[in-house]
C-alpha positions as CSV (number, residue, x, y, z in Angstrom):
1,M,89.1,51.9,41.1
2,S,89.3,52.3,37.3
3,A,85.7,52.2,37.3
4,M,85.0,54.8,40.8
5,E,87.2,57.2,38.6
6,A,85.8,56.8,35.2
7,F,82.6,57.6,37.1
8,D,84.4,60.4,39.0
9,A,85.8,62.0,35.5
10,A,82.2,61.6,33.8
11,T,81.1,63.6,37.0
12,D,82.8,66.8,35.5
13,K,81.2,66.4,31.9
14,V,77.6,68.5,33.7
15,S,76.0,71.7,32.3
16,L,76.8,72.8,35.9
17,P,79.3,75.3,36.8
18,A,82.7,73.5,37.8
19,S,82.7,76.2,41.2
20,L,78.9,74.9,41.9
21,L,80.2,71.5,41.9
22,E,83.2,71.8,43.6
23,L,81.2,74.0,46.3
24,V,78.9,70.7,46.5
25,R,82.1,67.9,47.2
26,T,83.0,70.8,49.5
27,R,80.0,70.7,51.4
28,A,79.3,67.1,51.5
29,S,82.7,66.5,52.7
30,Q,82.4,68.7,55.3
31,I,79.1,66.9,56.6
32,N,80.8,63.3,55.6
33,G,83.9,64.5,57.4
34,C,86.2,63.6,54.7
35,A,89.3,65.5,55.8
36,F,91.2,64.5,52.7
37,C,88.4,65.6,50.0
38,V,88.0,68.9,52.2
39,G,91.1,69.6,51.7
40,A,91.4,68.8,48.2
41,H,88.4,70.3,47.0
42,S,88.4,74.0,48.6
43,P,91.1,75.1,46.7
44,A,89.7,73.2,43.5
45,A,86.6,75.5,44.1
46,L,88.3,79.1,44.5
47,E,90.4,77.8,41.1
48,A,87.3,77.5,39.7
49,G,85.4,80.7,40.7
50,A,84.0,79.9,43.7
51,T,84.6,82.9,46.5
52,Q,86.5,82.9,49.6
53,K,83.8,84.4,51.1
54,Q,81.6,81.5,49.9
55,L,84.3,79.1,51.3
56,L,84.3,80.3,54.4
57,A,80.4,80.9,55.1
58,L,80.1,77.0,53.8
59,P,79.5,75.5,56.4
60,V,76.5,78.0,57.3
61,W,75.7,79.2,53.5
62,R,71.7,79.5,54.6
63,E,72.3,82.5,56.5
64,S,75.6,83.6,54.5
65,P,74.0,86.7,51.6
66,H,76.9,84.9,49.4
67,F,75.5,82.3,47.6
68,S,73.2,82.1,44.1
69,A,69.6,80.5,44.2
70,Q,70.6,77.9,41.7
71,E,74.0,77.2,44.6
72,R,71.8,77.1,47.3
73,A,69.1,74.8,45.5
74,A,72.0,73.0,44.6
75,L,73.6,72.6,48.6
76,T,70.0,71.8,49.6
77,L,69.7,69.1,47.7
78,T,73.7,68.1,48.2
79,E,73.4,67.8,52.8
80,A,69.4,66.0,51.8
81,I,71.3,63.2,50.0
82,T,74.2,63.2,52.0
83,Q,72.4,62.7,55.2
84,M,69.0,60.8,53.6
85,D,70.1,58.3,57.3
86,R,68.7,61.0,58.7
87,R,65.8,62.0,57.3
88,P,64.1,61.0,53.3
89,V,64.4,63.7,50.8
90,T,61.1,65.0,50.6
91,D,58.8,65.4,47.2
92,E,58.3,68.9,48.8
93,M,62.5,69.7,49.3
94,W,62.3,68.2,45.9
95,G,59.8,70.0,44.3
96,E,62.0,73.7,45.9
97,V,64.7,73.0,44.3
98,S,63.4,72.0,41.2
99,V,62.2,75.5,40.7
100,V,65.7,76.7,40.4
101,L,67.1,73.6,38.7
102,T,65.9,71.7,35.5
103,E,65.3,68.5,34.7
104,V,69.1,68.1,33.3
105,E,70.8,70.5,36.3
106,L,68.7,67.9,39.0
107,A,69.7,64.5,37.7
108,E,73.6,66.0,36.7
109,L,73.7,67.1,40.6
110,V,72.2,64.1,41.9
111,W,75.2,61.5,40.2
112,V,78.2,64.6,41.3
113,I,76.5,64.2,44.9
114,A,76.5,60.7,44.9
115,A,80.5,60.4,43.2
116,I,81.6,62.7,46.3
117,N,79.3,60.5,49.0
118,V,81.1,57.5,47.3
119,W,85.1,58.6,47.4
120,N,84.1,60.3,50.8
121,R,83.4,57.1,52.3
122,V,86.4,55.6,50.7
123,A,88.5,58.4,51.4
124,G,87.2,57.8,55.4
125,T,87.2,54.4,55.6
126,A,90.7,53.4,54.2
127,R,92.7,56.8,54.5
128,P,94.7,55.1,51.3
129,W,95.9,58.5,50.6
130,P,97.7,61.6,52.9
131,V,96.4,63.9,54.2
132,A,97.9,67.2,53.2
């Protein structure tokens, strides 16, 4: 657990905005059905500067006007990585998001998405914390 906590702490030391990171964490948690993580990252997104409209529209972000190009690229990558079991992350999709995100931002984002997906699997399986 201490290794996972250290890994997770490192994902906060990135150049991407905290609000974007929390939207990514919330969206991956929604997809994975992790109630604990959705409950933790939704208020964290608001505290980090995401808007209530963004949070409410997160499940349908593609149809919503409330997300920037950077947020859309991050959410595209989040959904692709989180759902790799359904379809691969394609070169075409990677090319599209790399127009908006720098190489460093892409690398940071991949690690943030990987970390939240691990947390979702830990919390969704073991339920070590009470769902509040």
